[in-house]
Phi, psi and omega in degrees: 000137183249163186303318186296341180283345184237350186287161171275118180276160182049055182293155174291130180234167173228166176261165178301336183267359176302137184282154182310308185298322180291319178296316178298318181299316180296315181301318183280318182295317183268358179055053183263147176283327182198161176242122172293141179254121189242136180279184185297329181268011180084004182279147178283122182245351180179182176212144183224138177247169177298323179298319178303316183289319180293331180295336179257005181295135181272010185303312186296331185269316192256342181091157188293333188291340179256001189292315185305316181293317183292319182294331180294344182258346183275132179252160182304323184300342179280345183241343189289155171275126185269330177270090189269133174275123183229168171227155172278158188292341178263016180287140178300139184298319182294331177285327174296319177299318179297322179295321177299315182293311184298325184262001178054049178236164186257348183204160180226129168293139180253125188253147168244095191069239178255012180251145178289124180253337183177187176225143175230137183242170175301325179294321177299315181292321179298318178296318180295318179294323177298317178295320180296331179271003179079021179300137180085358179255144176291152176150176178264120178260125185222137180246132183230160173239131183221163179285141185289327192254018185252003180068028186283334179299315179298320179296322179294310182294320177296319180296322178297317179296317181296331178276002178084015181271167178239123178277111183278318181206155176213125176231151185222145173206164183267137175268207181286333182271118183293348181259001181233139181248144176259127183239133173246127182242149165235126189233142176241156171070032182219144179289132185299314182296321178296321180293315179297322178295318178303313186289308187281321188264304185290312183270322178089028176269162180269123176272123181271310176198168174208155173209164184237122176269120187260319185225137182288135168059036173237137179302137178079010183286337180260123178292149178302146180292142174261127187267188189291347181296340179288331191260127178287340187270096176260355177255111185296347178269348179273157178230107183246123185291151174263141175271111184255149173295138177291139183246000000 
């Protein structure tokens, strides 16, 4: 997934000469993390946040009675950040997320060449990641640990299809062991016991936990996760059968 698939297009912008009060009004009214500052030729020349503007507010020094007059003279260019961190619109979404984290910022201007194409915020990325993980969808969520070099991911996905299940989402990350990968799946249309038997017995991967999402967007809809203490198989190379209810 790339940045342009999640960014806000046609973002609200200001010019360097936009007055303090107008910039503050836009940030608060539109609930924006930041305002891109655009020059006469449409080029990005800076970015300004509410904190930037409040940091130059003269209230603490001069008192409220002189503020209205002073603020009418202050322009955005006096508070904006000129060295702007940006991404191109075809930038990978996860790398944009990393840039937000590494630089401790809340939003990124998205560029198309040297022109502003949009804005992306931490909230935009969070929504995209939630959707990628199958958030809000019914199904069985199960986390497994498997060996990196045994081709087990293919066996897992093939097995789910053979059991008539639908793989809603799959995410992967590395744990402490460099030779083992942690995979989180969300699956629909499959019997829980059959899936656990497939994973632990037939394929021989380690099940870390599972939970079942029953109803979308309702408190308490997701059952608490069951951890590895339920499972006798802590060795991913062992194959221990599950006792299933006869159907």
